[in-house]
C-alpha positions in Angstrom: -52.0 53.2 51.4 -48.5 52.1 50.3 -47.9 50.1 47.1 -46.7 47.1 49.3 -49.9 46.9 51.3 -52.0 47.6 48.2 -50.4 44.7 46.4 -50.8 42.3 49.4 -54.5 43.1 50.0 -55.3 42.6 46.3 -53.2 39.5 45.5 -53.0 37.5 48.7 -56.0 35.3 49.5 -55.0 35.0 53.2 -55.4 38.7 53.6 -59.2 38.8 53.3 -61.0 41.4 55.2 -62.3 39.0 57.8 -58.7 37.7 58.4 -57.0 41.0 58.9 -57.8 41.5 62.6 -56.1 38.1 63.3 -53.1 38.8 61.1 -52.5 42.3 62.7 -53.1 41.0 66.3 -50.5 39.8 68.7 -51.0 36.2 67.6 -47.6 35.2 69.1 -49.6 34.5 72.3 -51.3 31.6 70.4 -48.0 29.7 69.8 -48.9 27.3 72.7 -52.6 27.7 73.0 -53.5 27.6 69.3 -50.4 26.4 67.4 -52.3 25.7 64.2 -53.7 29.3 64.0 -50.2 30.6 64.9 -48.6 28.6 62.1 -51.2 29.8 59.6 -50.7 33.4 60.4 -46.9 33.1 60.2 -47.1 31.3 56.9 -49.5 34.0 55.5 -47.1 36.8 56.4 -44.1 35.0 55.1 -45.7 34.1 51.8 -47.0 37.6 51.3 -43.7 39.3 52.0 -41.8 36.9 49.7 -44.2 37.4 46.8 -44.2 41.2 47.2 -40.4 41.2 47.3 -40.2 39.1 44.2 -42.1 41.9 42.4 -40.0 44.7 43.9 -42.6 46.1 46.4 -40.6 45.7 49.6 -37.5 47.7 48.9 -36.9 50.6 51.2 -33.9 51.9 49.3 -35.9 54.0 46.9 -39.3 54.5 45.4 -40.3 51.8 43.0 -40.9 53.1 39.5 -44.0 51.7 37.7 -43.6 50.5 34.2 -44.2 53.3 31.8 -44.1 56.1 34.4 -40.6 57.2 33.6 -39.0 56.9 30.2 -35.4 57.0 29.1 -34.3 60.2 27.4 -32.4 58.4 24.7 -34.7 55.6 23.6 -38.0 56.8 25.0 -38.6 53.3 26.5 -39.9 52.7 30.0 -37.0 52.8 32.5 -36.9 50.0 35.1 -36.0 50.8 38.7 -33.5 48.7 40.6 -35.0 47.4 43.8 -34.3 44.6 46.3 -36.0 41.3 45.3 -34.0 38.9 47.4 -33.3 41.0 50.5 -35.9 42.3 52.9 -35.0 45.2 55.1 -36.9 45.0 58.4 -37.1 48.5 59.8 -39.5 51.3 60.6 -40.3 52.0 57.0 -41.5 48.4 56.5 -43.9 48.7 59.4 -45.1 52.0 58.1 -45.8 50.6 54.7 -47.9 47.8 56.3 -49.9 50.0 58.6 -53.7 50.0 58.2 -55.9 53.0 59.3 -58.2 50.9 61.4 -55.9 48.1 62.7 -52.6 49.9 62.9 -49.3 48.1 62.4 -48.9 44.3 62.5 -48.0 43.5 66.1 -46.5 40.0 65.7 -44.3 40.7 62.7 -41.2 40.2 64.8 -42.4 36.7 65.7 -42.9 36.0 62.0 -39.2 36.9 61.2 -38.0 34.8 64.2 -39.9 31.8 63.0 -38.6 32.3 59.4 -35.0 32.5 60.6 -35.4 29.4 62.7 -36.7 27.5 59.6 -33.9 29.0 57.4 -36.5 30.6 55.1 -34.9 33.9 55.9 -31.3 34.3 56.8 -29.5 37.5 58.1 -27.4 38.9 55.3 -24.1 39.0 57.2 -24.6 35.4 58.3 -25.3 34.3 54.7 -22.2 35.9 53.4 -19.9 34.3 56.0 -21.5 30.9 56.8 -21.6 28.4 53.9 -23.8 26.0 56.0 -26.4 28.6 56.9 -29.0 27.2 54.5 -28.8 23.7 55.8 -31.6 22.4 58.1 -30.8 21.5 61.7 -29.9 17.9 62.2 -29.2 15.8 65.3 -25.6 14.8 65.6 -23.4 13.4 68.4 -20.8 16.0 67.6 -21.9 19.0 65.6 -19.0 20.7 63.9 -21.1 23.7 63.1 -22.1 24.3 66.7 -20.0 27.4 66.9 -20.9 28.8 63.5 -21.8 32.5 63.3 -25.4 31.5 62.6 -25.8 29.3 65.7 -24.0 31.9 67.9 -26.2 34.7 66.7 -29.4 32.6 67.1 -28.4 31.7 70.7 -27.5 35.2 71.5 -30.8 36.5 70.2 -32.7 34.0 72.3 -30.7 34.8 75.4 -31.2 38.6 74.8 -34.9 38.1 74.4 -35.1 36.3 77.8 -33.1 39.0 79.5 -34.9 42.0 77.9 -38.5 40.8 77.9 -38.4 37.9 80.2 -40.4 34.7 79.6 -43.4 36.6 78.3 -44.7 34.9 75.0 -45.8 38.2 73.4 -44.5 39.1 70.1 -40.9 40.4 70.0 -40.1 43.7 68.4 -38.9 43.9 64.9 -35.2 44.2 64.8 -33.5 46.4 62.1 -31.7 44.0 59.8 -31.5 42.7 56.3 -32.8 39.2 55.7 -32.1 37.1 52.7 -35.3 35.6 51.3 -34.2 32.1 50.6 -37.1 31.0 48.4 -36.7 34.1 46.1 -33.0 33.5 46.0 -33.4 29.9 44.8 -36.1 30.8 42.3 -34.0 33.5 40.7 -30.9 31.2 40.6 -33.0 28.4 39.0 -34.4 30.8 36.4 -31.0 32.2 35.5 -29.5 28.7 35.1 -32.4 27.6 32.9 -32.2 30.7 30.7 -28.4 30.5 30.3 -28.1 26.7 29.6 -31.6 25.7 28.4 -31.1 26.4 24.7 -28.0 24.3 24.1 -25.6 27.2 24.0 -22.0 27.1 22.7 -19.1 27.3 25.2 -18.7 31.0 24.5 -22.3 31.7 25.4 -21.7 30.3 28.9 -19.0 32.9 29.6 -20.0 36.4 31.0 -18.3 39.3 32.5 -20.0 40.6 35.7 -21.4 43.6 33.7 -22.9 41.4 31.0 -24.3 39.0 33.6 -26.1 41.8 35.4 -27.4 43.3 32.1 -28.6 39.9 30.9 -30.5 38.8 34.0 -31.5 42.1 35.6 -35.2 41.5 35.2 -35.3 37.7 35.6 -37.9 37.8 38.4 -40.1 40.7 37.1 -40.2 42.7 33.9 -41.1 46.0 35.5 -38.1 46.1 37.9 -34.4 45.1 38.0 -32.5 43.2 40.6 -30.4 45.4 42.8 -26.6 45.2 43.1 -27.0 43.6 46.6 -29.3 41.0 45.0 -26.6 40.1 42.4 -24.0 39.9 45.1 -25.8 37.2 47.0 -27.0 35.5 43.7 -23.4 35.1 42.6 -22.5 33.7 46.1 -25.4 31.2 45.9 -24.6 30.1 42.3 -20.9 29.6 42.9 -20.9 28.4 46.5 -24.2 26.7 47.3 -25.5 25.3 44.0 -22.2 25.0 42.2 -23.7 26.1 38.9 -21.0 28.6 38.0 -17.4 29.4 38.5 -16.7 33.0 39.6 -13.5 34.9 40.2 -14.9 38.3 40.9 -14.9 39.5 37.3 -15.7 36.6 35.0 -18.6 34.2 35.3 -18.6 30.8 33.7 -21.5 28.4 33.7 -20.4 24.8 34.2 -20.9 22.3 31.4 -20.3 18.6 31.0 -16.9 17.7 29.6 -15.4 21.2 30.2 -13.0 22.5 32.8 -14.8 24.3 35.7 -11.9 26.7 36.3 -11.8 30.1 34.7 -8.8 30.5 32.4 -7.2 33.5 30.8 -9.0 32.7 27.6 -12.3 32.8 29.4 -11.5 36.2 30.8 -10.5 37.5 27.4 -13.7 36.2 25.8 -15.8 37.9 28.6 -14.0 41.2 28.0 -14.6 41.0 24.2 -18.3 40.3 24.8 -18.5 43.3 27.2 -16.8 45.6 24.8 -19.1 44.5 21.9 -22.1 45.2 24.2 -20.7 48.6 25.1 -20.0 49.6 21.5 -23.4 48.5 20.5 -25.0 50.8 23.0 -22.7 53.7 21.9 -23.8 53.1 18.3 -27.4 53.2 19.2 -26.9 56.4 21.2 -25.1 58.0 18.3 -27.8 57.0 15.8 -30.4 58.5 18.1 -28.3 61.7 18.3 -28.1 61.9 14.4 -31.8 61.5 14.2 -32.4 64.3 16.7 -29.9 66.7 15.0 -31.6 66.0 11.6 -35.0 66.8 13.1 -33.5 70.0 14.7 -32.1 71.1 11.4 -35.4 70.6 9.6 -37.2 72.5 12.3 -34.8 75.4 12.1 -35.2 75.5 8.3 -39.0 75.5 8.7 -38.6 78.4 11.1 -36.2 80.1 8.6 -33.4 80.0 11.2 -30.5 79.4 9.0 -27.8 79.7 11.6 -29.4 77.1 13.9 -29.8 74.8 10.9 -26.2 75.1 10.0 -25.1 74.5 13.6 -27.3 71.4 13.8 -25.9 70.1 10.4 -22.3 70.7 11.6 -23.0 68.8 14.8 -24.6 66.1 12.9 -21.5 65.7 10.7 -19.3 65.3 13.7 -21.6 62.8 15.3 -21.8 60.8 12.0 -18.0 60.7 11.9 -17.9 59.3 15.4 -20.7 56.9 14.5 -18.7 55.6 11.6 -15.7 55.1 13.7 -17.7 53.1 16.3 -19.3 51.1 13.5 -15.9 50.2 12.1 -14.6 49.2 15.6 -17.7 47.2 16.3 -17.4 45.4 13.0 -13.8 44.5 13.8 -14.8 43.3 17.3 -17.7 41.2 15.9 -15.3 39.7 13.3 -12.8 38.8 16.0 -15.5 37.3 18.2 -16.8 35.3 15.2 -13.4 33.9 14.6 -13.0 33.0 18.2 -16.3 31.3 18.2 -15.4 29.4 15.0 -12.1 28.3 16.5 -13.9 27.1 19.6 -16.3 25.1 17.5 -13.3 23.7 15.5 -11.7 22.7 18.8 -14.8 20.9 19.9 -15.1 19.2 16.5 -11.5 18.0 16.6 -12.0 16.7 20.2 -15.0 14.8 19.0 -13.1 13.4 16.1 -10.2 12.4 18.4 -12.6 10.7 20.7 -14.3 8.9 17.8 -10.9 7.8 16.5 -10.1 6.3 19.9 -13.5 4.5 20.0 -12.9 3.0 16.5 -9.4 2.0 17.4 -10.7 0.2 20.5 -13.4 -1.6 18.5 -10.9 -2.6 15.8 -8.6 -3.9 18.5 -11.5 -6.0 19.9 -12.2 -7.3 16.3 -8.5 -8.2 15.7 -8.1 -6.7 12.2 -9.2 -7.8 8.7 -7.2 -11.0 8.8 -9.0 -12.2 11.9 -12.4 -11.4 10.2 -11.4 -13.4 7.1 -10.5 -16.3 9.3 -13.8 -16.1 11.2 -15.7 -16.0 7.9 -13.8 -19.0 6.5 -14.4 -21.0 9.7 -18.1 -20.1 9.5 -18.3 -21.4 5.9 -16.5 -24.6 6.9 -19.0 -25.2 9.8 -21.9 -24.5 7.5 -20.6 -27.0 4.9 -20.3 -29.6 7.7 -24.0 -29.0 8.5 -24.9 -29.9 4.8 -22.7 -33.0 5.0 -24.4 -34.2 8.1 -27.8 -33.7 6.5 -26.8 -35.8 3.5 -25.5 -38.6 5.7 -28.8 -38.6 7.7 -30.8 -38.8 4.4 -28.7 -41.9 3.3 -29.6 -43.8 6.5 -33.3 -43.4 6.0 -35.4 -46.5 4.8 -35.7 -47.1 1.0 -39.3 -47.0 -0.4 -40.3 -48.6 -3.7 -41.8 -45.9 -5.9 -43.9 -48.6 -7.9 -45.7 -49.6 -4.7 -46.5 -46.0 -4.0 -48.0 -45.6 -7.5 -50.1 -48.8 -7.2 -51.5 -47.7 -3.8 -52.3 -44.3 -5.2 -54.2 -45.9 -8.2 -56.1 -48.2 -5.8 -57.2 -45.2 -3.7 -58.3 -43.3 -6.8 -60.3 -46.4 -8.1 -62.0 -46.7 -4.7 -62.9 -43.0 -4.9 -64.3 -43.3 -8.4 -66.5 -46.4 -7.4 -67.9 -44.6 -4.4 -68.7 -41.6 -6.5 -70.4 -43.7 -9.1 -72.6 -45.5 -6.5 -73.7 -42.2 -5.1 -74.6 -40.9 -8.6 -76.5 -44.1 -9.5 -78.5 -43.9 -6.3 -79.5 -40.3 -7.0 -80.5 -41.2 -10.5 -82.7 -44.1 -9.3 -84.5 -41.8 -6.9 -85.2 -39.3 -9.6 -86.6 -42.0 -11.9 -88.9 -43.4 -9.1 -90.6 -40.1 -8.6 -92.9 -40.1 -11.8 -94.2 -43.7 -11.0 -95.2 -42.6 -7.6 -97.1 -39.7 -9.0 -98.9 -41.9 -11.6 -99.9 -44.4 -9.0 -101.2 -41.7 -6.7 -103.3 -40.2 -9.5 -104.9 -43.7 -10.4 -105.8 -44.3 -6.9 -107.4 -40.9 -6.7 -109.5 -41.6 -9.9 -110.6 -45.0 -8.6 -111.7 -43.5 -5.4 -113.6 -40.8 -7.2 -115.4 -43.4 -9.4 -116.3 -45.5 -6.3 -117.8 -42.4 -4.7 -119.9 -41.7 -7.8 -121.3 -45.3 -8.0 -122.2 -45.2 -4.4 -124.0 -41.9 -4.8 -126.0 -43.3 -7.9 -127.1 -46.4 -5.9 -128.4 -44.2 -3.1 -130.3 -42.0 -5.5 -132.0 -45.0 -7.1 -133.1 -46.5 -3.8 -134.6 -43.2 -2.7 -136.5 -42.9 -5.9 -138.0 -46.5 -5.6 -138.9 -45.8 -2.0 -140.9 -42.8 -3.0 -142.9 -44.5 -5.7 -144.0 -47.4 -3.4 -145.1 -45.1 -0.7 -147.6 -43.1 -2.8 -150.4 -45.9 -3.3 -150.3 -46.6 0.3 -151.0 -43.0 1.0 -153.9 -43.0 -1.4 -155.6 -46.0 0.2 
């Protein structure tokens, strides 16, 4: 099983085991009978191939190197393989990579590519390079100026050729050998590059690249394990400069557009890009020479350990030559970095001066609107005069108010206070009277209780006497 198919089966939910027979069948016959199922299968293949291409699995120009499988001889770090991420080559090798042992090759893949081209999700590479309007969707117009564009002519020719060769049969067309630009991947890569280049508030010099620096900086923008191919960068630069307008590009120098700066590439921009390229190249040379010095030092030590004096002397001699070259490169690199630093400083100074000039113009305009210090003094003086007039008006209004005798006010206040005192005294006298009346009530109640108790006692004695008399009189009668 190929890496491409293995990736699709493991990462695409639409390629479940129970869905594979439908995806590998001739579902082009369902375009009229089952349009929903047809659209689902087309979308599944289109999405799977786009995602696989974004990770470098669809390129037929070479075997994809896995991260860590091959290492650089100089640095010992994993070496990334250049593969196509934005271009899909539809040929026999693609069909072979997608072949399953039990289902064979996908029969309707040609229909998938035709649908994708009709929707502008995939565009033939020659058409994309020559037709600036190839990414635009079809629109109804009374007169269409793009009716004779290469894209429309090619599409019409393919439709006519299909009718002549295979007639009106709705079965899937064969896969044509061609290179298709994957529009979604192209837009994603372009957006990521613009965000990376302009998202951290770079200086004007940071927005300028040579083509070599641009390729080196953004080679793995889509996937860390692989690098964009040269063909990918060619169409990326076309898209960024022609379709999105994010950069200016003259074939050698690339300049990201920024607000307030000229979009055209000047000679200064080209020089700055060249210096940046030279600094990058010298840095790589220094790293290589430092690695070589380390290797020769290790070789000399090994030779001394093995008591091979001649090999040790040869290694030391070579090391001295490499160190001499290294020192020269370091000196040159230091000079280049100093020059670049001065250029960057000068660019910052230009920007500061431009801001100061603009600020001066703003202040001058504001001062013009104010009219100078004399006008401000006049305004302040007029304001003071108007405020004094307000005070004068207030004084006049106070003079017209009715005159009130202060003696009458004092007498009325004393009368109110006297009335208050009398009311308070009456309330206190009433409370005192009530408190004094409480003991008399208690004494009266106690006397009444005593008299009632004495009356009850007398009544009880009278009853007892009568009972006693009654008992003495009754006894003789009982004896008779």
